[in-house]
Short mmCIF file of the C-alpha atoms (twelve columns), coordinates in Angstrom:
data_MODEL
# 
_entry.id   MODEL 
# 
loop_
_atom_site.group_PDB 
_atom_site.id 
_atom_site.type_symbol 
_atom_site.label_atom_id 
_atom_site.label_alt_id 
_atom_site.label_comp_id 
_atom_site.label_asym_id 
_atom_site.label_seq_id 
_atom_site.Cartn_x 
_atom_site.Cartn_y 
_atom_site.Cartn_z 
_atom_site.pdbx_PDB_model_num 
ATOM 1   C CA . MET A 1   33.292 19.110 203.161 1 
ATOM 2   C CA . PHE A 2   30.557 17.409 201.120 1 
ATOM 3   C CA . ARG A 3   27.734 19.084 203.049 1 
ATOM 4   C CA . GLU A 4   29.397 22.496 203.061 1 
ATOM 5   C CA . ALA A 5   30.197 22.427 199.341 1 
ATOM 6   C CA . ALA A 6   26.591 21.469 198.617 1 
ATOM 7   C CA . HIS A 7   25.531 24.635 200.466 1 
ATOM 8   C CA . ALA A 8   27.402 26.976 198.087 1 
ATOM 9   C CA . SER A 9   24.347 27.742 195.961 1 
ATOM 10  C CA . ALA A 10  22.332 28.824 199.007 1 
ATOM 11  C CA . ALA A 11  25.272 30.873 200.306 1 
ATOM 12  C CA . VAL A 12  25.618 32.760 197.022 1 
ATOM 13  C CA . ARG A 13  21.873 33.372 196.896 1 
ATOM 14  C CA . SER A 14  21.935 34.847 200.416 1 
ATOM 15  C CA . GLN A 15  25.019 36.898 199.648 1 
ATOM 16  C CA . PHE A 16  23.621 38.397 196.465 1 
ATOM 17  C CA . ALA A 17  20.428 39.473 198.218 1 
ATOM 18  C CA . ALA A 18  22.126 40.760 201.368 1 
ATOM 19  C CA . ASN A 19  24.889 42.671 199.584 1 
ATOM 20  C CA . ARG A 20  22.909 44.274 196.755 1 
ATOM 21  C CA . SER A 21  22.665 47.716 198.352 1 
ATOM 22  C CA . LEU A 22  26.214 47.559 199.700 1 
ATOM 23  C CA . MET A 23  27.639 46.671 196.297 1 
ATOM 24  C CA . HIS A 24  25.679 49.462 194.624 1 
ATOM 25  C CA . LEU A 25  27.220 51.850 197.139 1 
ATOM 26  C CA . LEU A 26  30.740 50.456 196.778 1 
ATOM 27  C CA . GLY A 27  30.522 50.499 192.997 1 
ATOM 28  C CA . GLY A 28  30.059 54.250 193.219 1 
ATOM 29  C CA . VAL A 29  32.807 54.590 195.842 1 
ATOM 30  C CA . VAL A 30  35.317 52.789 193.637 1 
ATOM 31  C CA . ARG A 31  34.313 54.747 190.519 1 
ATOM 32  C CA . GLU A 32  34.754 58.027 192.379 1 
ATOM 33  C CA . PHE A 33  38.061 56.857 193.858 1 
ATOM 34  C CA . ALA A 34  39.227 55.979 190.300 1 
ATOM 35  C CA . PRO A 35  42.102 53.713 191.366 1 
ATOM 36  C CA . ARG A 36  45.309 53.875 189.350 1 
ATOM 37  C CA . ALA A 37  45.828 50.190 190.172 1 
ATOM 38  C CA . VAL A 38  44.385 47.349 192.217 1 
ATOM 39  C CA . VAL A 39  46.380 45.222 194.673 1 
ATOM 40  C CA . THR A 40  44.991 41.985 196.090 1 
ATOM 41  C CA . CYS A 41  46.172 40.333 199.287 1 
ATOM 42  C CA . ALA A 42  45.262 36.800 200.391 1 
ATOM 43  C CA . ARG A 43  46.524 33.337 201.318 1 
ATOM 44  C CA . GLY A 44  45.480 29.796 200.389 1 
ATOM 45  C CA . SER A 45  42.134 29.373 198.658 1 
ATOM 46  C CA . SER A 46  41.479 33.090 199.073 1 
ATOM 47  C CA . ASP A 47  44.606 33.781 197.018 1 
ATOM 48  C CA . HIS A 48  43.130 31.686 194.222 1 
ATOM 49  C CA . ALA A 49  40.050 33.915 194.424 1 
ATOM 50  C CA . ALA A 50  42.425 36.865 194.112 1 
ATOM 51  C CA . THR A 51  43.815 35.357 190.901 1 
ATOM 52  C CA . PHE A 52  40.277 35.251 189.544 1 
ATOM 53  C CA . ALA A 53  39.812 38.871 190.649 1 
ATOM 54  C CA . ARG A 54  42.903 39.953 188.761 1 
ATOM 55  C CA . TYR A 55  41.655 38.631 185.436 1 
ATOM 56  C CA . LEU A 56  38.100 39.833 186.002 1 
ATOM 57  C CA . ILE A 57  39.115 43.369 186.993 1 
ATOM 58  C CA . GLU A 58  41.690 43.798 184.256 1 
ATOM 59  C CA . THR A 59  39.336 42.512 181.545 1 
ATOM 60  C CA . ARG A 60  36.200 44.279 182.814 1 
ATOM 61  C CA . ALA A 61  37.490 47.492 184.394 1 
ATOM 62  C CA . GLY A 62  40.766 47.809 182.487 1 
ATOM 63  C CA . VAL A 63  42.724 48.588 185.664 1 
ATOM 64  C CA . LEU A 64  46.141 47.061 186.308 1 
ATOM 65  C CA . THR A 65  45.840 44.454 189.077 1 
ATOM 66  C CA . SER A 66  48.566 42.652 190.998 1 
ATOM 67  C CA . HIS A 67  49.044 40.452 194.060 1 
ATOM 68  C CA . ALA A 68  50.662 41.788 197.208 1 
ATOM 69  C CA . ALA A 69  53.326 39.777 199.028 1 
ATOM 70  C CA . PRO A 70  52.222 40.126 202.678 1 
ATOM 71  C CA . SER A 71  55.720 39.416 203.990 1 
ATOM 72  C CA . VAL A 72  56.990 42.640 202.371 1 
ATOM 73  C CA . ASN A 73  55.202 44.443 205.168 1 
ATOM 74  C CA . SER A 74  54.944 41.856 207.952 1 
ATOM 75  C CA . LEU A 75  58.577 40.668 207.810 1 
ATOM 76  C CA . TYR A 76  60.521 43.240 205.814 1 
ATOM 77  C CA . ALA A 77  58.652 46.188 207.382 1 
ATOM 78  C CA . THR A 78  58.342 47.900 204.006 1 
ATOM 79  C CA . THR A 79  55.231 49.371 202.391 1 
ATOM 80  C CA . PRO A 80  55.168 50.209 198.658 1 
ATOM 81  C CA . ASP A 81  53.584 53.413 197.389 1 
ATOM 82  C CA . LEU A 82  49.874 52.607 197.448 1 
ATOM 83  C CA . ASP A 83  48.478 56.104 197.035 1 
ATOM 84  C CA . ALA A 84  45.292 56.011 194.901 1 
ATOM 85  C CA . VAL A 85  45.384 52.189 194.849 1 
ATOM 86  C CA . LEU A 86  42.399 49.932 195.557 1 
ATOM 87  C CA . PHE A 87  43.598 47.302 198.034 1 
ATOM 88  C CA . ILE A 88  41.466 44.155 198.221 1 
ATOM 89  C CA . ALA A 89  42.052 41.747 201.106 1 
ATOM 90  C CA . ILE A 90  40.316 38.371 200.871 1 
ATOM 91  C CA . SER A 91  40.045 35.989 203.821 1 
ATOM 92  C CA . GLN A 92  37.652 33.472 205.307 1 
ATOM 93  C CA . SER A 93  38.512 34.127 208.941 1 
ATOM 94  C CA . GLY A 94  40.263 37.493 208.748 1 
ATOM 95  C CA . ALA A 95  42.509 36.176 211.521 1 
ATOM 96  C CA . SER A 96  45.915 36.010 209.846 1 
ATOM 97  C CA . PRO A 97  48.288 38.642 211.291 1 
ATOM 98  C CA . ASP A 98  50.174 39.181 208.030 1 
ATOM 99  C CA . LEU A 99  46.972 40.080 206.145 1 
ATOM 100 C CA . GLN A 100 45.928 42.402 208.949 1 
ATOM 101 C CA . SER A 101 49.340 44.072 208.893 1 
ATOM 102 C CA . ALA A 102 49.269 44.459 205.114 1 
ATOM 103 C CA . ALA A 103 45.762 45.951 205.145 1 
ATOM 104 C CA . SER A 104 46.655 48.382 207.919 1 
ATOM 105 C CA . ALA A 105 49.833 49.480 206.131 1 
ATOM 106 C CA . ALA A 106 47.974 49.861 202.831 1 
ATOM 107 C CA . ARG A 107 45.404 52.122 204.464 1 
ATOM 108 C CA . GLU A 108 48.129 54.282 205.977 1 
ATOM 109 C CA . ALA A 109 49.846 54.426 202.580 1 
ATOM 110 C CA . GLY A 110 46.804 55.968 200.903 1 
ATOM 111 C CA . ALA A 111 44.967 52.931 199.561 1 
ATOM 112 C CA . LEU A 112 41.227 52.391 199.627 1 
ATOM 113 C CA . VAL A 113 40.966 49.096 201.523 1 
ATOM 114 C CA . LEU A 114 38.154 46.609 200.954 1 
ATOM 115 C CA . ALA A 115 37.964 43.400 202.998 1 
ATOM 116 C CA . PHE A 116 36.131 40.394 201.575 1 
ATOM 117 C CA . VAL A 117 35.693 38.261 204.673 1 
ATOM 118 C CA . ASN A 118 33.360 35.595 206.001 1 
ATOM 119 C CA . ALA A 119 33.885 36.586 209.647 1 
ATOM 120 C CA . GLU A 120 32.488 40.127 209.629 1 
ATOM 121 C CA . ASP A 121 33.744 40.913 213.128 1 
ATOM 122 C CA . SER A 122 37.322 39.872 212.373 1 
ATOM 123 C CA . LEU A 123 40.333 42.066 213.049 1 
ATOM 124 C CA . LEU A 124 40.918 42.321 209.314 1 
ATOM 125 C CA . SER A 125 37.630 44.197 208.950 1 
ATOM 126 C CA . ARG A 126 38.812 46.812 211.429 1 
ATOM 127 C CA . PHE A 127 41.666 47.813 209.112 1 
ATOM 128 C CA . ALA A 128 39.425 48.171 206.041 1 
ATOM 129 C CA . HIS A 129 37.442 51.184 204.900 1 
ATOM 130 C CA . HIS A 130 34.649 48.830 203.858 1 
ATOM 131 C CA . THR A 131 33.906 45.168 204.589 1 
ATOM 132 C CA . ILE A 132 32.142 42.919 202.100 1 
ATOM 133 C CA . PRO A 133 30.606 39.967 203.993 1 
ATOM 134 C CA . LEU A 134 30.783 36.652 202.153 1 
ATOM 135 C CA . HIS A 135 27.692 35.255 203.923 1 
ATOM 136 C CA . ALA A 136 28.989 31.697 203.475 1 
ATOM 137 C CA . GLY A 137 27.940 30.706 206.980 1 
ATOM 138 C CA . VAL A 138 29.908 28.464 209.306 1 
ATOM 139 C CA . GLU A 139 32.528 26.365 207.546 1 
ATOM 140 C CA . THR A 140 34.256 23.732 209.674 1 
ATOM 141 C CA . SER A 141 35.967 21.526 207.092 1 
ATOM 142 C CA . VAL A 142 39.663 22.339 206.722 1 
ATOM 143 C CA . ALA A 143 39.206 22.353 202.960 1 
ATOM 144 C CA . ALA A 144 37.404 25.575 202.052 1 
ATOM 145 C CA . THR A 145 34.625 25.123 199.508 1 
ATOM 146 C CA . LYS A 146 31.520 27.273 199.860 1 
ATOM 147 C CA . SER A 147 33.556 30.201 201.216 1 
ATOM 148 C CA . TYR A 148 35.775 30.056 198.121 1 
ATOM 149 C CA . ILE A 149 32.786 30.112 195.770 1 
ATOM 150 C CA . ALA A 150 31.264 32.898 197.868 1 
ATOM 151 C CA . SER A 151 34.490 34.879 197.425 1 
ATOM 152 C CA . LEU A 152 34.299 34.491 193.640 1 
ATOM 153 C CA . ALA A 153 30.657 35.562 193.646 1 
ATOM 154 C CA . ALA A 154 31.403 38.658 195.732 1 
ATOM 155 C CA . ILE A 155 34.238 39.605 193.390 1 
ATOM 156 C CA . VAL A 156 31.907 39.306 190.395 1 
ATOM 157 C CA . HIS A 157 29.304 41.426 192.211 1 
ATOM 158 C CA . LEU A 158 31.806 44.193 192.948 1 
ATOM 159 C CA . ALA A 159 33.123 44.190 189.378 1 
ATOM 160 C CA . ALA A 160 29.596 44.408 187.987 1 
ATOM 161 C CA . ALA A 161 28.684 47.291 190.300 1 
ATOM 162 C CA . TRP A 162 31.949 49.129 189.657 1 
ATOM 163 C CA . THR A 163 31.678 48.925 185.858 1 
ATOM 164 C CA . ARG A 164 27.867 49.195 185.765 1 
ATOM 165 C CA . ASP A 165 27.804 45.868 183.890 1 
ATOM 166 C CA . ARG A 166 24.151 44.936 184.036 1 
ATOM 167 C CA . GLN A 167 24.692 41.750 182.022 1 
ATOM 168 C CA . LEU A 168 27.289 40.503 184.505 1 
ATOM 169 C CA . GLU A 169 25.031 41.283 187.465 1 
ATOM 170 C CA . GLU A 170 22.145 39.416 185.839 1 
ATOM 171 C CA . ALA A 171 24.436 36.462 185.202 1 
ATOM 172 C CA . LEU A 172 25.384 36.439 188.880 1 
ATOM 173 C CA . ALA A 173 21.704 36.463 189.858 1 
ATOM 174 C CA . GLN A 174 21.324 33.188 187.942 1 
ATOM 175 C CA . ALA A 175 24.372 31.639 189.600 1 
ATOM 176 C CA . PRO A 176 22.612 30.095 192.649 1 
ATOM 177 C CA . ASP A 177 20.321 27.968 190.503 1 
ATOM 178 C CA . LEU A 178 23.208 27.021 188.220 1 
ATOM 179 C CA . LEU A 179 25.424 26.130 191.178 1 
ATOM 180 C CA . ALA A 180 22.745 23.775 192.471 1 
ATOM 181 C CA . GLN A 181 22.664 22.092 189.059 1 
ATOM 182 C CA . ALA A 182 26.460 22.001 188.821 1 
ATOM 183 C CA . TRP A 183 26.627 20.193 192.159 1 
ATOM 184 C CA . GLN A 184 24.610 17.333 190.648 1 
ATOM 185 C CA . LEU A 185 26.956 16.785 187.695 1 
ATOM 186 C CA . ASP A 186 28.824 13.488 187.802 1 
ATOM 187 C CA . TRP A 187 32.578 13.581 187.161 1 
ATOM 188 C CA . SER A 188 33.230 10.090 188.531 1 
ATOM 189 C CA . ALA A 189 34.290 8.888  185.049 1 
ATOM 190 C CA . ALA A 190 37.565 10.695 185.794 1 
ATOM 191 C CA . THR A 191 38.225 8.660  188.939 1 
ATOM 192 C CA . PRO A 192 40.319 5.961  187.175 1 
ATOM 193 C CA . ILE A 193 42.629 8.655  185.781 1 
ATOM 194 C CA . PHE A 194 43.527 10.042 189.211 1 
ATOM 195 C CA . ARG A 195 42.852 7.253  191.722 1 
ATOM 196 C CA . ASP A 196 46.313 5.677  191.598 1 
ATOM 197 C CA . ALA A 197 48.247 8.770  190.541 1 
ATOM 198 C CA . GLY A 198 51.227 10.149 192.424 1 
ATOM 199 C CA . SER A 199 51.216 13.581 190.822 1 
ATOM 200 C CA . LEU A 200 49.296 15.506 188.187 1 
ATOM 201 C CA . TYR A 201 48.827 18.831 186.428 1 
ATOM 202 C CA . VAL A 202 45.783 21.073 186.562 1 
ATOM 203 C CA . ILE A 203 45.447 23.434 183.619 1 
ATOM 204 C CA . GLY A 204 43.489 26.659 183.227 1 
ATOM 205 C CA . ARG A 205 43.920 30.091 181.731 1 
ATOM 206 C CA . GLY A 206 42.546 33.585 182.246 1 
ATOM 207 C CA . LEU A 207 39.423 33.512 184.414 1 
ATOM 208 C CA . GLY A 208 39.946 29.776 184.818 1 
ATOM 209 C CA . LEU A 209 43.478 29.928 186.214 1 
ATOM 210 C CA . GLY A 210 42.279 30.665 189.750 1 
ATOM 211 C CA . ILE A 211 40.075 27.568 189.868 1 
ATOM 212 C CA . ALA A 212 42.912 25.473 188.424 1 
ATOM 213 C CA . ARG A 213 45.049 26.562 191.379 1 
ATOM 214 C CA . GLU A 214 42.181 25.895 193.753 1 
ATOM 215 C CA . ALA A 215 41.658 22.395 192.325 1 
ATOM 216 C CA . ALA A 216 45.371 21.639 192.670 1 
ATOM 217 C CA . LEU A 217 45.224 22.648 196.337 1 
ATOM 218 C CA . LYS A 218 42.181 20.456 196.933 1 
ATOM 219 C CA . PHE A 219 43.912 17.472 195.297 1 
ATOM 220 C CA . LYS A 220 46.684 17.945 197.860 1 
ATOM 221 C CA . GLU A 221 44.459 18.612 200.878 1 
ATOM 222 C CA . THR A 222 41.726 16.050 200.363 1 
ATOM 223 C CA . CYS A 223 43.256 13.362 198.157 1 
ATOM 224 C CA . GLY A 224 46.913 13.298 199.171 1 
ATOM 225 C CA . LEU A 225 47.969 13.974 195.577 1 
ATOM 226 C CA . HIS A 226 50.861 16.145 194.461 1 
ATOM 227 C CA . ALA A 227 49.219 18.527 192.005 1 
ATOM 228 C CA . GLU A 228 50.607 21.572 190.232 1 
ATOM 229 C CA . ALA A 229 48.510 24.193 188.462 1 
ATOM 230 C CA . PHE A 230 49.687 25.960 185.325 1 
ATOM 231 C CA . SER A 231 48.415 28.310 182.703 1 
ATOM 232 C CA . ALA A 232 48.093 26.434 179.435 1 
ATOM 233 C CA . ALA A 233 50.577 28.908 177.976 1 
ATOM 234 C CA . GLU A 234 53.131 28.422 180.778 1 
ATOM 235 C CA . LEU A 235 53.012 24.649 180.437 1 
ATOM 236 C CA . ARG A 236 55.001 24.958 177.205 1 
ATOM 237 C CA . HIS A 237 57.772 26.820 179.040 1 
ATOM 238 C CA . GLY A 238 59.264 23.751 180.708 1 
ATOM 239 C CA . PRO A 239 56.688 21.696 182.642 1 
ATOM 240 C CA . LEU A 240 55.550 19.896 179.489 1 
ATOM 241 C CA . ALA A 241 58.863 18.014 179.578 1 
ATOM 242 C CA . LEU A 242 57.660 15.965 182.570 1 
ATOM 243 C CA . VAL A 243 54.649 14.519 180.754 1 
ATOM 244 C CA . ARG A 244 54.941 10.785 180.134 1 
ATOM 245 C CA . PRO A 245 52.440 8.149  178.953 1 
ATOM 246 C CA . GLY A 246 49.682 7.871  181.529 1 
ATOM 247 C CA . PHE A 247 50.457 11.205 183.189 1 
ATOM 248 C CA . PRO A 248 47.138 12.564 184.585 1 
ATOM 249 C CA . VAL A 249 45.881 16.051 183.730 1 
ATOM 250 C CA . LEU A 250 42.707 17.955 184.614 1 
ATOM 251 C CA . ALA A 251 41.930 20.977 182.435 1 
ATOM 252 C CA . PHE A 252 39.307 23.721 182.760 1 
ATOM 253 C CA . ALA A 253 38.075 25.622 179.688 1 
ATOM 254 C CA . GLN A 254 35.548 28.413 180.117 1 
ATOM 255 C CA . HIS A 255 33.876 29.755 176.976 1 
ATOM 256 C CA . ASP A 256 35.959 32.832 176.218 1 
ATOM 257 C CA . ALA A 257 39.102 33.790 174.302 1 
ATOM 258 C CA . THR A 258 41.176 31.223 176.207 1 
ATOM 259 C CA . GLN A 259 39.126 28.199 175.141 1 
ATOM 260 C CA . ALA A 260 40.964 27.446 171.890 1 
ATOM 261 C CA . GLY A 261 44.330 27.450 173.648 1 
ATOM 262 C CA . ILE A 262 43.107 25.067 176.338 1 
ATOM 263 C CA . GLU A 263 41.715 22.738 173.692 1 
ATOM 264 C CA . ALA A 264 44.997 22.804 171.761 1 
ATOM 265 C CA . MET A 265 46.973 22.029 174.908 1 
ATOM 266 C CA . ALA A 266 44.626 19.181 175.844 1 
ATOM 267 C CA . GLY A 267 45.131 17.700 172.384 1 
ATOM 268 C CA . ASP A 268 48.913 18.042 172.588 1 
ATOM 269 C CA . LEU A 269 48.958 16.446 176.035 1 
ATOM 270 C CA . ARG A 270 46.943 13.537 174.721 1 
ATOM 271 C CA . LEU A 271 49.380 13.075 171.833 1 
ATOM 272 C CA . ALA A 272 52.190 13.006 174.408 1 
ATOM 273 C CA . GLY A 273 50.431 10.109 176.118 1 
ATOM 274 C CA . ALA A 274 48.805 11.973 178.999 1 
ATOM 275 C CA . GLU A 275 45.432 10.926 180.395 1 
ATOM 276 C CA . VAL A 276 43.408 14.119 180.183 1 
ATOM 277 C CA . ALA A 277 40.031 15.042 181.673 1 
ATOM 278 C CA . LEU A 278 38.654 18.284 180.241 1 
ATOM 279 C CA . ALA A 279 35.861 20.359 181.769 1 
ATOM 280 C CA . GLY A 280 34.153 22.804 179.435 1 
ATOM 281 C CA . SER A 281 34.975 21.501 175.986 1 
ATOM 282 C CA . ALA A 282 35.433 18.394 173.845 1 
ATOM 283 C CA . VAL A 283 38.676 17.201 172.260 1 
ATOM 284 C CA . PRO A 284 39.154 13.831 170.485 1 
ATOM 285 C CA . GLY A 285 40.726 11.249 172.777 1 
ATOM 286 C CA . VAL A 286 40.150 13.369 175.870 1 
ATOM 287 C CA . LEU A 287 37.593 12.608 178.574 1 
ATOM 288 C CA . ALA A 288 34.956 15.353 178.479 1 
ATOM 289 C CA . LEU A 289 33.515 16.221 181.882 1 
ATOM 290 C CA . PRO A 290 29.954 17.605 181.979 1 
ATOM 291 C CA . VAL A 291 29.638 21.329 182.700 1 
ATOM 292 C CA . LEU A 292 26.966 24.000 182.466 1 
ATOM 293 C CA . SER A 293 27.219 26.865 179.996 1 
ATOM 294 C CA . ALA A 294 26.891 30.372 181.414 1 
ATOM 295 C CA . HIS A 295 28.497 33.802 181.295 1 
ATOM 296 C CA . PRO A 296 32.300 33.261 181.060 1 
ATOM 297 C CA . ALA A 297 32.777 34.950 184.446 1 
ATOM 298 C CA . ILE A 298 30.269 32.581 186.073 1 
ATOM 299 C CA . GLU A 299 31.443 29.329 184.482 1 
ATOM 300 C CA . PRO A 300 34.521 29.048 186.761 1 
ATOM 301 C CA . LEU A 301 32.202 29.076 189.807 1 
ATOM 302 C CA . LEU A 302 30.147 26.266 188.294 1 
ATOM 303 C CA . MET A 303 33.138 24.159 187.299 1 
ATOM 304 C CA . ILE A 304 34.821 24.352 190.693 1 
ATOM 305 C CA . GLN A 305 31.512 23.437 192.314 1 
ATOM 306 C CA . SER A 306 31.337 20.257 190.222 1 
ATOM 307 C CA . PHE A 307 34.990 19.612 190.999 1 
ATOM 308 C CA . TYR A 308 34.407 19.779 194.765 1 
ATOM 309 C CA . ARG A 309 31.964 16.890 194.539 1 
ATOM 310 C CA . PHE A 310 34.479 14.960 192.472 1 
ATOM 311 C CA . ALA A 311 37.296 15.709 194.946 1 
ATOM 312 C CA . ASN A 312 35.196 14.171 197.705 1 
ATOM 313 C CA . THR A 313 34.538 11.110 195.537 1 
ATOM 314 C CA . LEU A 314 38.211 10.757 194.661 1 
ATOM 315 C CA . ALA A 315 39.338 11.140 198.274 1 
ATOM 316 C CA . ASN A 316 37.058 8.288  199.283 1 
ATOM 317 C CA . ALA A 317 38.316 6.176  196.369 1 
ATOM 318 C CA . ARG A 318 41.868 6.757  197.613 1 
ATOM 319 C CA . ALA A 319 40.851 5.886  201.195 1 
ATOM 320 C CA . ARG A 320 41.477 9.439  202.391 1 
ATOM 321 C CA . ASP A 321 39.344 11.445 204.804 1 
ATOM 322 C CA . PRO A 322 38.687 14.772 203.011 1 
ATOM 323 C CA . ASP A 323 37.654 16.422 206.290 1 
ATOM 324 C CA . ARG A 324 40.815 15.560 208.217 1 
ATOM 325 C CA . PRO A 325 43.904 16.235 206.099 1 
ATOM 326 C CA . PRO A 326 47.129 15.574 208.017 1 
ATOM 327 C CA . HIS A 327 49.117 18.460 209.524 1 
ATOM 328 C CA . LEU A 328 46.473 21.090 208.701 1 
ATOM 329 C CA . ARG A 329 43.946 23.105 210.655 1 
ATOM 330 C CA . LYS A 330 41.026 25.301 209.644 1 
ATOM 331 C CA . ILE A 331 42.418 28.704 210.572 1 
ATOM 332 C CA . THR A 332 46.010 29.366 209.549 1 
ATOM 333 C CA . GLU A 333 47.659 32.397 211.117 1 
ATOM 334 C CA . THR A 334 50.822 33.422 209.270 1 
ATOM 335 C CA . VAL A 335 53.052 36.363 210.163 1 
# 
């Protein structure tokens, strides 16, 4: 996991160069298609990338975006009306039968199907109109790291090409160098907060919600911690009641319209007695984790990169093997 996560910057650099012409082409294809909505379909870490895609597409392209429930097709044998819909399937292996079934059904229902996949020759690619290779290279650790960051980068690239957002594309071009720097940032000061924890919250909002969900999954996979991810807004609708003195919280705050709300929540959690580590901002009484400033759509990639290094550190501190989580395997095939 450590070696593969460290390779994320090189993977994104290779992807950006290799996919430049393809993304220019697909940007025009999507503009001409003019989707009435976007539907994403994914599992696990890829689903967290889909959450990021939802916020990025809705805020940049202004097109309604929602997640598909693969079992609607694979188990219930039902396909919603997807005529004139852009259907985005995201997968590392492209091997899961339910994603393949959903993509095939979406294509038959009139959707334009794009597959973001690391294994270009996967069955999932065969059901898509166009495949977007992630170029993450071989990833053997059960816990996905560089392939997740590569998925986020590819989503940013497509959004920039689709909306002709030159500023966003330039920001992505800077991401490899920034990712390399983010990997070197030291979050070990947060280790005492989480080392002996039994459960915790991970907080994000907007473009940062996807990485909050990804971090919660990695806490479970690599550190044996029960972690739940919430939007800072949703935390006030019930989950806040579980916070007690010493309760651990990790929060992500990218520099956009969501930042003030994350800061306010971090402050309220601290007043409730929680031990809070905050990436991306500074709040009195809260541990500030070092991050790099960048375009708001790129900052989540940088923060999760720094988090991956910390997750490895924390797993070792908890005497866990981050590369061999119990009961899990690299490729999960759901139906």
